[in-house]
Structure formats: C-alpha cells, structure tokens
C-alpha positions as CSV (number, residue, x, y, z in Angstrom):
1,M,25.7,15.3,-30.7
2,A,23.2,13.7,-28.1
3,S,23.6,14.5,-24.2
4,T,25.2,11.7,-22.4
5,E,22.7,12.7,-19.6
6,S,20.4,9.9,-18.7
7,F,16.9,11.0,-19.4
8,D,14.0,9.8,-17.2
9,I,11.0,9.7,-19.4
10,V,8.6,9.0,-16.3
11,A,9.8,11.9,-14.5
12,E,9.5,14.0,-17.6
13,F,6.1,13.3,-17.9
14,D,5.2,13.7,-14.4
15,V,6.4,17.3,-14.5
16,L,4.1,17.9,-17.6
17,L,0.9,16.5,-15.8
18,F,1.6,18.6,-12.8
19,E,2.0,21.9,-15.4
20,A,-1.0,20.8,-17.0
21,G,-2.8,20.7,-13.9
22,S,-3.5,16.8,-13.9
23,V,-2.7,16.6,-10.0
24,W,-4.9,14.4,-8.1
25,D,-4.8,15.1,-4.4
26,V,-5.6,12.6,-1.1
27,R,-7.3,14.4,1.8
28,D,-7.7,13.8,5.4
29,R,-11.1,14.6,6.6
30,D,-9.7,14.2,10.1
31,A,-7.1,17.0,9.8
32,N,-9.6,19.6,8.0
33,W,-9.0,18.2,4.7
34,E,-5.1,18.6,4.5
35,L,-3.0,17.4,1.7
36,A,-2.1,13.7,2.7
37,A,-0.4,12.6,-1.0
38,S,-0.3,13.8,-4.3
39,F,-0.7,11.7,-7.8
40,V,-0.3,12.7,-11.4
41,V,-2.5,9.7,-12.2
42,E,-6.2,9.4,-10.7
43,Q,-6.4,5.8,-10.7
44,Q,-3.1,5.7,-8.2
45,A,-4.8,8.3,-5.8
46,R,-8.1,6.3,-5.7
47,A,-6.2,3.2,-5.1
48,C,-4.1,4.8,-2.2
49,T,-7.3,6.2,-0.9
50,E,-9.1,3.1,-0.7
51,E,-6.1,1.2,0.8
52,L,-6.4,4.2,3.5
53,N,-10.1,4.3,4.1
54,G,-9.7,0.4,4.4
55,L,-7.1,0.7,7.2
56,E,-9.3,2.9,9.0
57,G,-12.5,0.8,8.4
58,R,-14.4,4.1,7.4
59,E,-14.3,7.0,4.5
60,R,-11.5,9.4,6.3
61,F,-9.6,10.1,3.0
62,K,-11.1,11.5,-0.4
63,V,-9.4,12.1,-3.8
64,V,-10.0,15.5,-5.2
65,K,-8.5,17.0,-8.7
66,R,-6.1,20.0,-7.6
67,G,-7.7,23.2,-8.1
68,T,-11.3,22.4,-7.3
69,C,-11.2,22.5,-3.7
C-alpha cells in the first residue's frame, strides 16, 4: 500500500546532491571567506554571486565547490 505522506522530489534530490558532495558555497571575501550561502546547483550559486557582486560594485563574493577550500 502506498504511503499517504506527501513526497517532495526536489527536497529529496537536494538531499542526494548534498550527500554526493555536489554543494556550491558562496564565500564572502570581506568576512575572511566565511560562508554566505549554499546551493546544490552551481548555476544558482553563480547567479547569486553575480547579483551580490553587482550590488557591491566589485568582486566581493566567490563561488567554490564545497570541499575545495
């Protein structure tokens, strides 16, 4: 018998990506490279970084794959 609980495929996919190590972090140069945000999709991380850097008018934020810094 099928479960009546709702199933969120996006949330489940995100969990798998986190477990697989496919996590992209946005780091803040002015805060000693502290974590500013995390994404499981590289394109989202890069779009966020571009937007934040545009607001700052300089290259303050950087995208890195988790585990590489």
